[in-house]
C-alpha positions as CSV (number, residue, x, y, z in Angstrom):
1,X,-2.8,-7.5,13.3
2,X,-5.5,-10.0,13.9
3,X,-8.1,-7.4,13.0
4,X,-6.8,-7.0,9.5
5,X,-9.6,-6.8,6.9
6,X,-9.7,-6.4,3.1
7,X,-11.2,-3.0,3.6
8,X,-8.4,-1.9,5.8
9,X,-5.8,-3.0,3.3
10,X,-7.7,-1.2,0.5
11,X,-7.9,2.0,2.6
12,X,-4.2,1.7,3.4
13,X,-3.3,1.2,-0.2
14,X,-5.3,4.3,-1.2
15,X,-3.5,6.3,1.4
16,X,-0.1,5.0,0.1
17,X,-1.1,6.0,-3.4
18,X,-2.0,9.5,-2.3
19,X,1.3,9.9,-0.4
20,X,3.3,8.7,-3.4
21,X,1.4,11.1,-5.7
22,X,2.0,14.0,-3.3
23,X,5.7,13.2,-3.3
24,X,5.7,13.5,-7.1
25,X,4.0,16.9,-6.7
26,X,6.5,18.0,-4.1
27,X,9.4,17.0,-6.3
28,X,8.0,19.2,-9.0
29,X,7.4,22.2,-6.9
30,X,10.4,22.1,-4.6
31,X,13.1,20.4,-6.6
32,X,12.0,21.3,-10.1
33,X,12.0,17.6,-11.1
34,X,9.5,17.0,-13.8
35,X,8.4,13.4,-13.9
36,X,6.3,11.8,-16.7
37,X,2.7,11.6,-15.2
38,X,1.7,8.4,-17.1
39,X,4.8,6.5,-16.2
40,X,4.7,7.6,-12.6
41,X,1.0,6.7,-12.4
42,X,1.5,3.2,-13.8
43,X,4.6,2.6,-11.5
44,X,2.7,3.8,-8.5
45,X,-0.2,1.5,-9.3
46,X,2.1,-1.5,-9.7
47,X,3.9,-0.6,-6.4
48,X,0.7,-0.1,-4.4
49,X,-0.7,-3.4,-5.8
50,X,2.4,-5.3,-4.8
51,X,2.4,-3.8,-1.3
52,X,-1.4,-4.5,-0.9
53,X,-0.9,-8.1,-2.1
54,X,2.0,-8.6,0.3
55,X,0.0,-7.2,3.2
56,X,-3.0,-9.3,2.5
57,X,-1.1,-12.5,2.3
58,X,1.2,-11.7,5.3
59,X,-1.4,-10.2,7.6
60,X,-4.0,-12.9,7.0
61,X,-1.4,-15.7,7.6
62,X,-0.4,-14.0,10.9
63,X,-4.1,-13.7,11.8
64,X,-4.6,-17.4,11.1
65,X,-1.6,-18.4,13.3
66,X,-2.9,-16.3,16.2
67,X,-6.4,-17.8,15.8
68,X,-5.0,-21.3,15.8
69,X,-2.9,-20.6,18.9
70,X,-5.9,-19.3,20.8
71,X,-8.0,-22.3,19.9
72,X,-5.4,-24.7,21.2
């Protein structure tokens, strides 16, 4: 976790977005569930942003703690 970077969080967020969007596609194809694209898109963006923010805050706090322990 100490090697967390903003680029890694951005890449992980992009992958999460694609996975969630593919779940929407699979629901449409396999289960016949038709979701509103605009609402799903906005909801997915909000969810991914929330997860990315949580990861950035949490991972960088853990990284700071590990760095401080190693310096001591």
